[in-house]
C-alpha positions as CSV (number, residue, x, y, z in Angstrom):
1,X,-13.8,9.6,-20.4
2,X,-11.9,12.7,-19.3
3,X,-8.2,12.3,-18.6
4,X,-8.6,13.2,-14.9
5,X,-11.4,10.6,-14.6
6,X,-9.2,8.0,-16.2
7,X,-6.3,8.8,-14.0
8,X,-8.4,8.4,-10.9
9,X,-9.6,5.0,-12.2
10,X,-6.0,4.0,-12.8
11,X,-4.9,4.9,-9.3
12,X,-5.7,1.4,-8.1
13,X,-3.8,-1.5,-6.6
14,X,-4.2,-3.2,-10.0
15,X,-4.0,-6.9,-10.7
16,X,-2.1,-8.6,-13.4
17,X,-2.1,-7.6,-17.0
18,X,-5.8,-8.0,-17.6
19,X,-6.3,-4.3,-18.2
20,X,-3.0,-3.1,-19.7
21,X,-4.4,0.3,-20.5
22,X,-4.7,1.1,-16.8
23,X,-1.0,1.1,-16.5
24,X,-0.7,3.8,-19.1
25,X,-1.2,6.8,-16.9
26,X,1.3,9.5,-17.6
27,X,0.4,11.5,-20.7
28,X,-2.3,9.1,-21.7
29,X,-5.1,10.1,-23.9
30,X,-7.6,7.6,-22.5
31,X,-11.0,6.5,-23.7
32,X,-13.6,4.2,-22.5
33,X,-12.1,1.4,-24.5
34,X,-8.9,1.6,-22.4
35,X,-10.8,-0.2,-19.6
36,X,-11.7,-3.9,-19.8
37,X,-15.4,-4.0,-20.5
38,X,-17.6,-5.8,-17.9
39,X,-20.7,-7.2,-19.6
40,X,-23.8,-6.6,-17.6
41,X,-27.3,-8.1,-17.3
42,X,-29.5,-5.3,-16.0
43,X,-27.9,-4.0,-12.8
44,X,-25.6,-6.9,-12.1
45,X,-22.4,-7.7,-14.0
46,X,-21.9,-11.2,-15.2
47,X,-19.2,-13.2,-13.4
48,X,-15.7,-12.4,-14.8
49,X,-15.0,-16.2,-15.0
50,X,-18.3,-17.0,-16.7
51,X,-19.1,-20.7,-16.3
52,X,-16.2,-21.2,-14.0
53,X,-17.8,-19.1,-11.4
54,X,-20.0,-21.9,-10.3
55,X,-16.9,-23.7,-9.0
56,X,-15.2,-20.7,-7.5
57,X,-18.3,-19.5,-5.8
58,X,-18.3,-22.7,-3.8
59,X,-14.6,-22.4,-3.1
60,X,-15.1,-18.9,-1.9
61,X,-17.8,-20.0,0.5
62,X,-15.1,-22.1,2.3
63,X,-13.2,-18.9,3.2
64,X,-14.9,-18.4,6.5
65,X,-12.1,-16.8,8.5
66,X,-12.0,-19.7,10.9
67,X,-9.4,-17.9,13.1
68,X,-11.2,-14.6,13.5
69,X,-11.2,-13.2,17.0
70,X,-15.0,-13.0,16.7
71,X,-15.2,-16.8,16.9
72,X,-16.3,-18.0,20.3
73,X,-13.1,-19.9,21.0
74,X,-11.1,-16.6,21.3
75,X,-11.4,-14.5,24.3
76,X,-7.9,-13.2,25.1
77,X,-6.9,-10.6,22.5
78,X,-3.1,-10.8,23.3
79,X,-3.1,-14.6,22.8
80,X,-5.1,-14.3,19.6
81,X,-2.8,-11.6,18.2
82,X,0.3,-13.7,18.9
83,X,-1.2,-16.8,17.3
84,X,-2.6,-15.0,14.3
85,X,0.6,-13.0,13.6
86,X,2.5,-16.3,13.5
87,X,-0.2,-17.7,11.2
88,X,0.1,-14.6,8.9
89,X,3.9,-15.0,8.8
90,X,3.5,-18.6,7.7
91,X,1.1,-17.7,4.9
92,X,3.4,-15.0,3.6
93,X,6.1,-17.6,3.0
94,X,9.1,-15.3,3.3
95,X,11.5,-14.5,6.1
96,X,14.8,-13.1,5.1
97,X,17.9,-13.2,7.4
98,X,18.5,-9.8,9.0
99,X,21.7,-8.0,8.0
100,X,23.4,-4.8,9.1
101,X,21.8,-1.8,7.5
102,X,25.2,-0.2,6.6
103,X,23.6,3.1,5.7
104,X,25.3,5.2,3.1
105,X,24.3,8.9,2.8
106,X,24.0,9.9,-0.9
107,X,22.8,13.4,-0.5
108,X,21.2,15.9,1.9
109,X,18.7,18.5,0.7
110,X,17.4,21.5,2.7
111,X,13.6,21.6,2.3
112,X,13.0,24.6,4.5
113,X,11.2,23.2,7.6
114,X,13.0,19.8,7.3
115,X,16.0,18.1,5.7
116,X,15.7,15.3,3.2
117,X,18.3,12.7,3.2
118,X,18.8,10.1,0.4
119,X,20.4,6.9,1.7
120,X,21.2,3.4,0.6
121,X,20.5,0.7,3.2
122,X,20.8,-3.1,3.2
123,X,17.5,-4.8,4.2
124,X,18.3,-8.4,3.2
125,X,21.4,-10.3,2.1
126,X,20.1,-9.8,-1.5
127,X,18.7,-6.2,-1.4
128,X,20.2,-2.8,-0.9
129,X,17.7,-0.1,-1.5
130,X,17.3,3.7,-1.6
131,X,15.3,5.5,1.0
132,X,14.4,9.1,1.7
133,X,14.5,10.2,5.4
134,X,12.8,13.5,6.1
135,X,14.0,15.0,9.4
136,X,12.3,18.1,10.9
137,X,14.6,20.9,11.9
138,X,15.1,22.0,15.5
139,X,14.4,18.7,17.2
140,X,15.5,18.8,20.8
141,X,14.3,15.3,21.7
142,X,13.5,12.2,19.8
143,X,10.4,12.7,17.6
144,X,7.5,10.5,16.5
145,X,8.1,8.8,13.2
146,X,6.2,7.4,10.2
147,X,6.8,4.9,7.5
148,X,5.1,6.4,4.4
149,X,4.1,3.8,1.8
150,X,3.5,4.7,-1.8
151,X,0.7,3.4,-4.0
152,X,0.4,1.2,-7.0
153,X,-1.6,3.3,-9.4
154,X,-0.5,1.4,-12.5
155,X,2.4,3.9,-12.4
156,X,5.8,2.3,-11.9
157,X,8.3,4.8,-13.2
158,X,8.4,6.5,-9.8
159,X,7.8,5.0,-6.3
160,X,8.9,7.1,-3.3
161,X,8.8,10.3,-5.4
162,X,5.0,10.0,-5.6
163,X,4.7,11.2,-2.0
164,X,7.9,13.2,-1.6
165,X,8.6,16.6,-3.1
166,X,11.4,16.6,-5.6
167,X,12.9,19.3,-7.8
168,X,12.7,19.4,-10.7
169,X,9.5,17.5,-11.0
170,X,8.5,15.8,-14.3
171,X,5.1,16.9,-15.6
172,X,3.8,13.3,-15.6
173,X,4.7,12.8,-11.9
174,X,3.1,16.2,-11.1
175,X,-0.1,15.1,-12.9
176,X,-0.2,11.8,-10.9
177,X,0.2,13.6,-7.6
178,X,-2.5,16.1,-8.5
179,X,-5.0,13.4,-9.3
180,X,-4.3,11.0,-6.4
181,X,-3.1,13.3,-3.7
182,X,-4.7,16.7,-4.7
183,X,-1.2,17.9,-5.6
184,X,0.3,17.5,-2.1
185,X,3.6,15.8,-1.2
186,X,2.1,13.9,1.8
187,X,5.4,12.8,3.3
188,X,6.6,16.4,3.3
189,X,3.4,17.5,5.0
190,X,4.0,15.2,7.9
191,X,7.6,16.2,8.2
192,X,6.4,19.8,8.5
193,X,4.2,18.6,11.4
194,X,7.2,17.3,13.3
195,X,7.4,13.6,12.2
196,X,10.5,11.9,11.0
197,X,9.4,10.2,7.8
198,X,11.0,7.4,5.8
199,X,9.9,6.5,2.3
200,X,11.3,3.6,0.2
201,X,10.7,2.2,-3.3
202,X,8.7,-1.1,-3.3
203,X,10.1,-3.9,-5.5
204,X,9.0,-3.2,-9.2
205,X,8.7,0.6,-8.7
206,X,11.0,3.5,-9.1
207,X,14.7,2.7,-8.7
208,X,13.7,-0.9,-7.9
209,X,11.7,-1.1,-11.1
210,X,12.0,-3.5,-14.1
211,X,14.9,-2.3,-16.3
212,X,16.3,-4.1,-19.3
213,X,19.8,-4.1,-20.8
214,X,18.8,-2.2,-23.9
215,X,17.0,0.6,-22.1
216,X,18.3,4.0,-23.1
217,X,20.1,6.0,-20.4
218,X,17.2,8.3,-19.9
219,X,15.1,5.3,-18.9
220,X,17.8,3.5,-16.9
221,X,18.7,6.6,-14.9
222,X,15.1,8.1,-15.0
223,X,16.4,11.5,-16.1
224,X,14.2,14.6,-16.7
225,X,14.3,14.1,-20.5
226,X,12.2,11.0,-20.4
227,X,9.1,11.5,-22.6
228,X,5.5,10.9,-21.9
229,X,5.7,7.9,-24.3
230,X,8.7,6.5,-22.4
231,X,6.7,6.5,-19.3
232,X,3.7,5.0,-20.9
233,X,5.8,2.2,-22.3
234,X,7.6,1.6,-19.0
235,X,4.3,1.5,-17.1
236,X,2.8,-0.9,-19.7
237,X,5.7,-3.3,-19.6
238,X,5.8,-3.2,-15.8
239,X,2.1,-3.9,-15.7
240,X,2.5,-6.8,-18.1
241,X,5.2,-8.3,-16.0
242,X,3.3,-8.4,-12.7
243,X,1.9,-11.8,-13.4
244,X,5.4,-13.1,-14.1
245,X,6.6,-11.5,-10.9
246,X,4.0,-13.2,-8.9
247,X,4.4,-16.6,-10.6
248,X,8.2,-16.4,-10.3
249,X,7.9,-15.6,-6.6
250,X,5.7,-18.6,-6.0
251,X,8.1,-20.8,-8.1
252,X,10.9,-19.6,-5.7
253,X,8.8,-20.7,-2.7
254,X,7.8,-17.2,-1.6
255,X,5.0,-14.7,-2.1
256,X,5.5,-11.2,-3.6
257,X,3.3,-9.9,-0.7
258,X,5.8,-11.6,1.7
259,X,8.8,-9.9,0.0
260,X,7.1,-6.5,0.2
261,X,6.1,-6.9,3.8
262,X,9.5,-8.1,4.9
263,X,11.1,-5.1,3.0
264,X,8.7,-2.7,4.7
265,X,9.4,-4.2,8.1
266,X,13.2,-3.8,7.7
267,X,12.7,-0.2,6.6
268,X,10.7,0.4,9.8
269,X,13.5,-1.3,11.7
270,X,16.0,1.1,10.2
271,X,13.8,4.1,11.1
272,X,13.8,3.0,14.7
273,X,17.6,3.1,14.8
274,X,17.7,6.7,13.9
275,X,18.8,9.0,16.8
276,X,16.1,11.5,15.9
277,X,13.3,8.9,16.4
278,X,11.4,7.9,19.4
279,X,11.0,4.2,18.6
280,X,8.0,4.0,21.0
281,X,6.0,6.4,18.8
282,X,6.1,5.0,15.3
283,X,3.3,4.7,12.7
284,X,2.6,4.1,9.1
285,X,0.2,5.1,6.4
286,X,-0.5,4.7,2.7
287,X,-3.1,4.9,-0.2
288,X,-4.3,1.8,-2.1
289,X,-1.4,-0.6,-2.3
290,X,0.2,1.6,0.3
291,X,-2.9,0.9,2.4
292,X,-2.3,-2.9,2.0
293,X,1.3,-2.4,2.9
294,X,0.2,-0.4,6.0
295,X,-2.1,-3.2,7.1
296,X,0.6,-5.8,6.8
297,X,3.3,-3.6,8.4
298,X,1.1,-2.6,11.4
299,X,-0.1,-6.2,11.8
300,X,3.5,-7.6,12.1
301,X,5.8,-4.9,13.4
302,X,5.6,-4.5,17.2
303,X,6.9,-0.9,17.1
304,X,4.1,0.4,14.8
305,X,1.6,1.9,17.2
306,X,-0.8,3.6,14.7
307,X,-1.6,3.0,11.1
308,X,-3.8,4.8,8.5
309,X,-5.0,2.6,5.6
310,X,-6.6,4.6,2.8
311,X,-8.9,3.0,0.3
312,X,-8.3,-0.7,0.9
313,X,-10.4,-2.1,3.6
314,X,-13.0,-4.6,2.6
315,X,-13.9,-8.3,3.1
316,X,-12.2,-10.3,0.4
317,X,-14.8,-12.9,-0.7
318,X,-17.4,-10.3,-2.0
319,X,-14.6,-9.2,-4.4
320,X,-14.0,-12.6,-5.9
321,X,-16.9,-12.5,-8.4
322,X,-16.1,-9.2,-10.3
323,X,-13.3,-7.3,-8.5
324,X,-10.2,-9.4,-8.9
325,X,-9.6,-8.3,-12.5
326,X,-8.8,-4.7,-11.7
327,X,-8.3,-4.8,-7.9
328,X,-6.4,-7.8,-6.6
329,X,-3.0,-8.5,-7.9
330,X,0.0,-10.7,-6.8
331,X,1.2,-7.8,-4.6
332,X,-1.9,-8.5,-2.4
333,X,-2.5,-12.2,-2.6
334,X,-1.5,-14.5,0.2
335,X,-2.5,-18.1,-0.7
336,X,-4.6,-19.8,2.0
337,X,-4.9,-16.8,4.3
338,X,-8.5,-16.1,3.8
339,X,-9.7,-19.5,5.0
340,X,-8.1,-18.5,8.4
341,X,-8.3,-14.7,8.5
342,X,-10.1,-12.2,6.3
343,X,-8.7,-8.7,5.6
344,X,-10.4,-7.0,8.6
345,X,-9.0,-9.7,10.8
346,X,-5.5,-8.9,9.6
347,X,-6.3,-5.2,10.3
348,X,-7.2,-6.1,13.9
349,X,-3.7,-7.5,14.4
350,X,-2.7,-3.9,15.0
351,X,-3.9,-4.4,18.6
352,X,-2.8,-3.1,21.0
353,X,-1.9,-0.4,18.6
354,X,-4.4,1.9,16.8
355,X,-5.9,1.7,13.3
356,X,-7.7,4.1,11.1
357,X,-9.2,3.0,7.8
358,X,-10.5,5.6,5.2
359,X,-12.6,4.4,2.3
360,X,-14.4,6.2,-0.5
361,X,-18.1,5.7,-1.1
362,X,-17.4,6.0,-4.9
363,X,-14.4,3.6,-4.9
364,X,-14.9,1.1,-7.8
365,X,-12.2,-1.3,-6.7
366,X,-14.5,-3.3,-4.5
367,X,-18.2,-3.4,-3.7
368,X,-19.2,-0.7,-1.2
369,X,-21.0,-3.4,0.8
370,X,-17.7,-5.3,1.2
371,X,-16.1,-2.2,2.5
372,X,-18.9,-1.4,4.9
373,X,-19.0,-5.0,6.2
374,X,-15.3,-4.9,6.6
375,X,-15.5,-1.8,8.8
376,X,-18.3,-3.3,10.7
377,X,-16.3,-6.4,11.4
378,X,-13.3,-4.3,12.6
379,X,-15.6,-2.4,14.9
380,X,-16.9,-5.7,16.3
381,X,-13.5,-7.1,16.9
382,X,-12.1,-4.1,18.6
383,X,-15.3,-3.9,20.8
384,X,-14.8,-7.6,21.8
385,X,-11.2,-6.8,22.6
386,X,-12.4,-4.0,24.9
387,X,-10.5,-1.5,22.8
388,X,-13.2,0.3,20.7
389,X,-11.3,3.6,21.0
390,X,-8.3,2.0,19.1
391,X,-10.2,1.7,15.8
392,X,-11.7,4.5,13.6
393,X,-13.3,3.5,10.3
394,X,-14.5,6.4,8.2
395,X,-15.9,7.0,4.7
396,X,-15.6,10.0,2.4
397,X,-18.0,10.6,-0.5
398,X,-15.3,10.3,-3.2
399,X,-13.4,7.8,-5.4
400,X,-10.2,6.0,-5.0
401,X,-7.9,8.8,-3.9
402,X,-6.3,10.5,-0.9
403,X,-7.5,14.1,-1.2
404,X,-6.6,16.9,1.2
405,X,-9.7,16.6,3.3
406,X,-8.9,12.9,3.9
407,X,-5.2,13.8,4.5
408,X,-6.1,16.3,7.2
409,X,-8.3,13.7,8.9
410,X,-5.6,11.2,8.8
411,X,-2.8,13.5,9.9
412,X,-4.7,14.9,12.8
413,X,-5.4,11.4,14.0
414,X,-1.8,10.4,13.7
415,X,-0.8,13.4,15.8
416,X,-3.4,12.4,18.4
417,X,-2.0,8.8,18.5
418,X,1.7,9.5,18.4
419,X,2.5,13.0,19.6
């Protein structure tokens, strides 16, 4: 397998440490053996859980999305959205007390058409996090704004820097951006289009990553002299700890998805306080795990009026047989949700706001049929709501990535919705 092909495969919202090689992105010399093999009988892979699948297939059949707006009992979209948002919040099992943001400006960098600020803000009583805020120059009135949400990619050493231009840039980070974003800094591109953009590190990535007491300074401070092997090792150990992160979250009575969603909501709250921002024109977008985060954020934040979710819209149950291993991790799982609402139903909670989903016809993270049926369901829900114009589900003939053609489609749509 060529290195570029491997990196595209590894740009996935990966699950727990079932395929540790996928976390080894930067500088990796990958081979076919890096990927967990999937035994096949003719054209159909055997169930990942072997003889256990007989049980789980029956359990999967119970996940019928009994609270979907398509069910006959629901006719009022506003009432359904209100009920279903409360249901989603309950399933996420995490609601942190709100605190003052107490923003602290760390640095300001002139990036030509916009200014990039690095700040520390408090988002919960326990968490004070770094964020970039990109502010276009020459704003005379409050501008539309976006929450830009970084991906998973099995690449943990950087978070927000994956989609923001930084100088100097490490070769491993540059490689990752080239493979997954066709070399573009997508947050920068939107700032150039006149959006105020905020980008944060998700828990377990970048400055909020997993660091140990005996890490050398170059790791702890993520300096430019980190080696390709340093990054490989950091990504591998971060991958290996995902299951423990998920299990520990559940032990503490919360979900990791709930933590991430609450963090992203508070980042959006801070964005809306900025004097440069028109809080009635706010959106979000992201690739892969960033897509998942976009769906959750748009579903639960009343100020988010438009979202673009790239390469993660599919019905969940068709993924259970063979796509959990490399696709569904604790960052995505919400126990009990899918008996009430499937993923397209959660996407429909953007109403009365707008949603665009972009999927790749060659994306291997979920069956194409699951993605197509998910888009069909969203179309049906928005039609029943009388708001067909609020949803746009499109496919590109490509793999799990956010290339320039996809970006241009998404950015033009965001401008139409918010500017």
